[in-house]
C-alpha positions, 0 to 999 in steps of 0.5 A: 570255689565256684561250683560248690553248693550252698544252702542259705536259710533265713526268714528275711527276704532281703538277707536271702536275696543279698546273699544269694545274689552275691554268691551266685555272682562269685560262681557258687550254686545257691539254693535258698529257704525261708522256713524250717519246713522248706530248709529240711525238705531241701537238705533231705534230697540235695547235697550241700557243701555249705549250710548258712542258717539264720538264727531267727528262723521260727521252729528251726533246729539248726543243729538238726538241719546240719546233721541232715545235710551231712547225711548226704555230704558228711563234710558239709560245713556251716555258718550261723547268720545273726544280727550285729548287736548279738555278734558284738555281745559275743553270741555263740553260734546257734548250732554246735556243728557251726563254728563260724558266725556272719553278722547281719547286715553284712557286705559282699567282702564279709560274706565272701570272706566267711564263706571262703573260710567255711569252705576252706575249713571244709577242705581241711577237715576233708583232707584230714579225713582223707589222711586218716583213711589213708594211714590205716590203708597203708598199714593194711597194704604193708601187711599185705606185702609183708604178713603171710601168716593168716593168724598174725594178719587176722589180729593186725586187721582187728587191731587197726579197725579197733583203733580207727573206729574207737569201737568197744568190740571188733571181730573178723569172721571167716566164711567156710564155704563148704558149711555156709557158716561164719566163725570168729578168727580174731577179736578185740573185746570179746570174751574167749568163750564167745570167740571159740563157740560163735557160729553164724549161718549165711543168711541168718542174723546180722553177720549172716545177712551181710555175708548173703547180701554182700552189703554193709550195714550201719546200726545205731540204737539197740541192736539184736545179737547173739550175745544178749544173755551176756547182759551187754547190749550192743548200742551201735554196730557196723558190719561189712563184708569181706569180698574178693572178686565179688565173692564174700570171704568173711565179715568184719564187725565193729560194735559198741556196748557203752556209747549210743549212736557213736558210729558215723557214715565216715566210720562206715566208709572207713571200715568198707575201705579197710575191709576191701584191703583186708580181703585182698590181704587175706586172700593173698595170705591164703594163696601164699599158704597154699603155695607153700603147701604145694611147694612142700608137697612138690619137694616131697614128690621130687624126693620120692621121684629121685628115689624111684628113679634110683630104684628103677635104675637099680632094677634095670641094672639087676635085670641086665646083669641077671639076664642079658649079662649072664646069657652073654657070659654063657654064650661066650663059654659055648663059643670058646668051647666050639672053637676048642673042639674045632681046633681038635677036629671034633666038628659035630660037638663043635657045631652043637656048642655053636648052636647052643651059643646061637640060641643063647644069643637069640634069647639075649636079643629077646631080653634086650628088646624087652628092656629097650621097649620098656625104656622107649617103645619104638611102636609108639612112633611107628604105629601110633598110640592105639597101635602101640597099646594094642601091641602091648596088650597082645604081648601081655595076653600072650605072655601072661595068660591074663585075658586083657583087651581094650574095650573103648578108644574114644580119643581126641583127633590130636594128641601131643607126643608127651600125652601119648607117651604118658598114656602109654607108660601109665597103661604099661605100668598098670599092666605090669602091676597086674602081672606082679601083684594082682593075681588077675584073670581078666583086665581091661583098658578104656580110653575116653574123652569128655568135658575137655578131659581124657580119661584112661582106666585100667582095671582088673579082677585080681586080689586088690589091696588097701589103696590107702596103704599105697602111700606107705612104703610097701613094695607089694603095692608097686610103690615105685610104679604108682609114684611114676604114674602119678608124676607123669599125670601131674606133669600134664596137669592131671591126676591119677587115682587108684580105686581098690579094695582087698578082694575087689580088684583094682582100677587105675584112673588117669585123667589129663587135660585134653589140651596139652600145656604149652611147654609140653606140646611145643613142636609136637605133631600127632602120631595117631588119629583117635576116634572110635575103634 
């Protein structure tokens, strides 16, 4: 069609003039050359859709000219121009790359028909290449949608590349970002010992250089590689990076050990496109595996939390039964006794029984207040986070004799109610564990904000414990309390770490994002102004 670019090469000026004029009149962009040197210079710097070559140009290698033209345009077509006498005798095209012959001298109709046929052939070839490219892309895309197992996905990718490039060997290498090394995860045509032992350092060797630069390589001719001692030299290779969002995650390799120069630019283009789709498939499979692992961990955590909740309910039930309920029963006995003594006019003894009942009821109220405070601290809404924590610390110090204090209180100016509750509960639970397990004489609390995070540390100088053993079901480590603290931290997208060793005290470190998640901060108002205190 018009705007296609055509190069005409012939040593007959009349042929050049006639062909160029007719084709330009048809709307084509035409360049001409009357020597082999000029023709080679032109195709080295300009791209053409069609090259028309006269078979009488001195020193012209038509096949080399067409090959050079296809370096810039792999789909370029070719026509050989020859005299009528030669054409009539069945002369074959001068270039093996050209299947079309135009006899000289020619008229405009012959020229137009031959050029149209050549460009149509080019279009058919291009369409065939496009379909050839789209089919494996469709397969990789289908794998992306359906294959979520990394090992099977790796095998599928190398099988597709092997089929589409017809390579002797194909390997897929994955980058370990921590070690900056590539290892082979799937391969076709490689010995098993090479697959298992090969490691390529980023920046070293062919694969390492591609991983470092992020640029593909096409190598034809003898290729240096890590397996020369196997006695099978590589004659050609394609190495392309697997990239996701500009980040290299691996390298895809194709190589030949038999045929020389067997890879073309179109093979490189094919592998580059395949590598892009494969990288997306690999990243999605990784994300799916991570999601599955997180889901399994979440299910395990939920199970632990359900058990922890039941244990907590049992604890509260036992505490109420053993303290409040028993006190109320005792108060009831003293009240009944007082009533009976009054009926007998034994007023002094009746008064003593009533006073005993009053004292027991007072103790019962104190126990109930403690339980209510554990369930929901009224001081948090009345005094704010810092005030509630200070009240808790003073109560803890008074009741336990442990020297407990808040050493720093740098908090954001605004905290959501959920953030305040999480911080309060973690401090409360940590101090509860200090009381029950630490045998400490000192404890301190710090609340600080930096780099978009809030960090709360509760430390003591007690006997410590094996922190790794906290995951084992040992009640002396306060397993339920640790689970509760961790679940509260994770609810806000944070973490809770325990640093402890036998005889070295314990440190509980809560870290949560400064900004509360939207679903937890909705309609929330700060109940405390944080700052230095």
